[in-house]
N, C-alpha and C positions, 0 to 999 in steps of 0.2 A: 504494500499500499504505499502511495506516495505521500509524502509529509512535507509540509509547509510551514515553517514557523515565522510568524509576523510579530514584531516588536515595534511599537510606536514609540516616538520621541518627538519633542519640541526644539527647534533651535529658533528662538526668535517667533516670528510668524510662519515658518515653515515647518510643515510636520514631516519627519523621516519615517518611513517604514523600512525596518531592517528585515530583509528575507534571508531564510536560510533552509536549505533543503532542495526540494523540487516543484517546478511548476509545470504541472501536465494537466491532462484531461481529468477531470474528477473534483474531488474535494478542493485540492490545493488552489485549483482556479477558481473555484467558488468562494474560497476564502479571501484570496486577493481581491476578486471583484466586490465582495461585500465591504471591505476594509476600505477601498477607495470611495465606494457610493457613501457609506458611513461619513467619511471626512467632508465628502462634497455637500452631504445634507447638512452637517454641521457649520457649514460655511467656510471650511478651511480650503481654500483656494490654492495653496502652494504646497506641492507635494514632491516628495524627494524619494525615489524607490532605489534603496541600497541594494543591489543584488550581489554585493560580495561574496555572499553565503550561498548563492544558489549554484548548485553542482550541475542541475540538469533543467532544461526548459524544452518543451515539444511545441508542436505547431499550435496546440490549443493554448499553451502558456503564451506564446507570442501574440496570438489572437486577444487574449486577455489584457497584454500590455497595449495593445493599439484600442481595444474598447475603452480601457480605462483613460487612455489619453484624451480619446473623443470625449467622454463624459466629463473631465476635468475641464476641457476646453469649450464645451458646450455650456458649461455652468460660469465661464470667465475666469476659469482657473489654469493652472499650470501645473503639468507632470513632467518631472526630468528624472534621468535615470543616472545613478552612481555605482562607481566600481564593477563596470560589466566585466565578467570573467572572460577569458579567450574564448570559451566556446559559446557564451551568449553573444558576444562581440562578432564573431564569425557568423552566427545566424543572422544576425541583424544586418551584417553586409551583404550577405548572400541573397537575402530577401529585399535588399534594398530600403529596409526601414531604419537603417542608422541615420539616414538623412531626414527622417521624421523626427526622431526624438532628439532633445539636448541632452547629450550624455557626457559624464565627468568622471575624471579619475580620483580627484580631490575633492573633499568633502567642503573645504574652506572655499574653492572658487565656485563650486556648485551653489552654496548658499547665497554667495555674493551675486550669481546671476540672478536671482529671483527679485533683486533691488530695482 
């Protein structure tokens, strides 16, 4: 069973979701979707997904990233990515989705980009 652990923390007005585990079809995708939608519903418009701990992501997980990005954008918010693993970065390059997301290697730079 694929496990995804999500931890939420605040850095000023930016909400950081630290993900660890796998983002794949099933419970982990649903958990990610619900977390981001809850943040949007609470009016938290600046979300940074820290993917440093994501070991695996499948096409459903990629779809979930796109859906979450669209949800935040529709509500006037921003969703950015932090610390892509080589595997996740390669997937986003192959699918040409790296051009859609703002992705950062450094948390301080990522936080500054929301200003």
